[in-house]
C-alpha positions in Angstrom: -0.9 -21.7 -9.7 0.9 -20.3 -12.4 -1.8 -21.6 -14.5 -5.0 -20.4 -12.1 -4.0 -17.3 -12.7 -3.7 -17.4 -16.3 -6.8 -18.5 -16.6 -8.3 -15.7 -13.9 -6.9 -13.3 -15.6 -8.5 -14.3 -19.7 -11.7 -15.1 -18.2 -12.1 -11.4 -18.3 -11.5 -11.1 -21.5 -14.1 -13.6 -23.2 -16.2 -15.6 -20.9 -16.9 -13.3 -18.2 -16.2 -10.0 -19.8 -18.3 -7.2 -19.0 -20.5 -5.8 -19.7 -21.4 -7.9 -22.5 -21.5 -11.7 -20.1 -22.0 -10.0 -16.7 -24.4 -7.6 -17.6 -23.1 -4.9 -15.0 -21.0 -1.6 -15.3 -23.9 -0.6 -17.8 -24.8 3.2 -16.5 -20.9 4.4 -17.7 -20.6 1.9 -20.8 -23.5 3.8 -22.3 -23.0 7.0 -21.2 -18.9 8.0 -21.5 -18.8 6.4 -25.2 -19.3 9.0 -27.4 -15.5 8.8 -27.8 -13.0 5.8 -28.1 -10.6 8.5 -26.0 -13.4 9.2 -23.3 -14.8 4.5 -23.3 -10.7 4.0 -22.7 -9.9 6.4 -20.4 -13.0 4.9 -18.2 -11.4 1.8 -18.5 -8.5 2.2 -17.5 -9.6 4.1 -14.2 -11.6 1.2 -13.2 -9.0 -1.1 -14.1 -6.8 0.3 -11.9 -9.2 0.9 -8.8 -9.9 -2.9 -9.6 -6.7 -4.2 -9.3 -5.8 -1.9 -6.0 -8.9 -3.0 -4.4 -9.4 -6.6 -5.2 -5.9 -7.1 -3.9 -6.8 -5.8 -0.7 -9.4 -7.2 0.3 -7.9 -10.3 -0.4 -5.2 -9.4 1.4 -7.6 -8.6 4.3 -10.1 -11.1 4.2 -9.6 -12.9 7.0 -10.1 -10.0 9.0 -11.9 -8.2 7.4 -15.5 -9.3 10.1 -18.1 -10.6 7.4 -21.0 -8.5 9.1 -18.9 -5.1 7.9 -17.4 -6.5 4.9 -19.6 -4.5 2.5 -19.0 -1.1 3.8 -15.3 -2.2 4.2 -15.3 -2.9 0.3 -16.9 0.2 -0.1 -14.1 2.2 1.8 -11.6 0.3 -0.3 -13.2 1.1 -3.1 -13.6 5.4 -2.8 -9.8 5.4 -1.5 -9.0 4.4 -4.4 -11.1 5.5 -6.4 -10.0 9.2 -5.0 -6.3 8.5 -6.2 -7.7 8.1 -9.5 -9.8 10.9 -9.4 -6.9 13.1 -7.8 -3.9 11.8 -10.7 -6.6 12.6 -13.2 -6.8 16.1 -12.8 -3.5 15.9 -12.3 -2.4 14.7 -15.7 -5.5 14.6 -18.1 -7.3 17.5 -16.8 -9.3 17.4 -20.1 -10.0 13.7 -20.0 -11.1 13.9 -16.0 -13.6 16.6 -17.2 -15.4 14.8 -20.0 -16.0 11.7 -17.6 -17.6 13.8 -14.5 -19.4 12.6 -12.2 -18.8 9.0 -14.2 -15.2 8.6 -11.7 -16.6 9.2 -8.0 -20.0 7.5 -9.5 -16.6 4.2 -9.6 -17.4 3.9 -6.0 -20.8 1.8 -7.0 -20.4 0.7 -9.7 -21.4 -3.0 -9.7 -18.5 -5.3 -11.5 -15.8 -4.1 -8.7 -18.0 -4.5 -5.4 -18.9 -7.7 -7.3 -15.2 -8.8 -8.3 -14.3 -8.0 -4.8 -17.8 -9.4 -2.9 -17.8 -12.5 -5.6 -14.7 -13.1 -5.9 -11.4 -11.4 -3.9 -13.2 -12.0 -0.4 -12.9 -15.6 -1.2 -9.4 -16.3 -3.0 -5.6 -15.7 -2.7 -3.6 -12.4 -4.1 -2.3 -13.6 -7.3 -5.7 -14.8 -7.9 -7.6 -12.0 -6.9 -5.1 -9.4 -9.1 -5.4 -11.9 -12.0 -8.8 -11.7 -11.4 -8.9 -8.0 -11.4 -7.1 -7.7 -14.2 -8.6 -9.3 -16.5 -12.3 -8.0 -16.0 -10.8 -4.7 -16.2 -8.6 -5.4 -19.3 -12.4 -7.1 -20.4 -14.4 -3.6 -19.9 -11.9 -1.4 -21.2 -11.8 -3.6 -24.7 -15.7 -3.7 -24.1 -16.0 0.2 -23.1 -13.3 1.1 -26.7 -14.8 -1.1 -28.6 -18.1 0.4 -28.7 -16.8 3.4 -27.9 -15.1 2.9 -32.1 -18.4 2.4 -33.4 -21.2 5.7 -32.1 -18.1 7.9 -33.1 -17.3 6.4 -36.8 -20.6 6.3 -37.6 -22.3 9.1 -35.2 -19.0 11.7 -36.1 -17.5 10.1 -38.8 -13.9 10.7 -36.7 -11.6 8.0 -33.6 -10.3 10.2 -31.4 -6.9 9.4 -30.3 -6.6 8.5 -26.4 -4.4 10.3 -23.6 -3.5 12.7 -26.5 -3.3 16.5 -25.3 -5.4 18.0 -27.0 -7.1 14.9 -28.1 -6.2 13.8 -31.4 -8.7 13.2 -33.8 -8.4 10.9 -37.2 -11.0 12.0 -39.5 -12.4 8.7 -41.2 -14.4 9.1 -44.4 -13.6 13.3 -45.3 -15.3 16.3 -45.9 -18.9 14.3 -47.9 -20.1 11.9 -44.9 -23.1 12.5 -43.3 -22.8 12.0 -39.8 -25.3 9.2 -38.0 -25.9 11.8 -34.9 -28.1 9.3 -33.6 -24.8 7.1 -32.6 -23.5 9.5 -30.0 -27.0 9.9 -28.4 -28.5 8.1 -25.3 -30.6 6.0 -27.2 -28.2 5.3 -30.0 -25.7 4.0 -27.0 -28.5 1.4 -25.9 -29.1 0.5 -29.7 -25.6 -0.4 -30.0 -24.7 -1.9 -26.7 -28.2 -4.9 -28.2 -26.5 -5.4 -31.3 -23.6 -5.5 -29.7 -24.9 -8.1 -26.9 -26.9 -10.5 -30.0 -23.4 -10.3 -31.7 -21.6 -11.9 -28.4 -24.1 -14.0 -28.3 -24.2 -15.0 -31.3 -20.3 -15.5 -31.8 -20.5 -17.5 -28.3 -23.3 -20.1 -29.1 -22.2 -23.9 -29.3 
């Protein structure tokens, strides 16, 4: 049992790490990773929703009628998204403003609904919790890594998550010329594509 729970957690850190393995949830990945702080903030919010929704879906899996399971999953997910939104407004309002519409859009994030349908609705609470936490942590790592690369080359800085005001570390000094392409939408696609390529090369047997 313990081994299974550990395996369900660790698979989200590499084997099924989104967005590089599952290639899901790309919209927030591309939109909010101009800075490390934004990426980590979105990742933590998504992890909370993933963990809580997986636990509740698993606990109710024998009660929810199969014909209405998807609407029920969406209601469960939406409930926890509202909790995240309200808490973020209360304790991290600048981050809430930066993430904007992408917080409520967690409701329709393919990763979260996909884990509820593909895993939590078919497995026990402990395994589902481990699955949700592992996928969420992996998602946060992916967002942080992409945000770090884009911010470092596009702005010459690294922002520290969960500081108010946001603490920014100057990496290269006053003579650095930022590669602003990296913090624009095309730069997000290019950077994600390169990281996908590296992940495929590293994971190739």
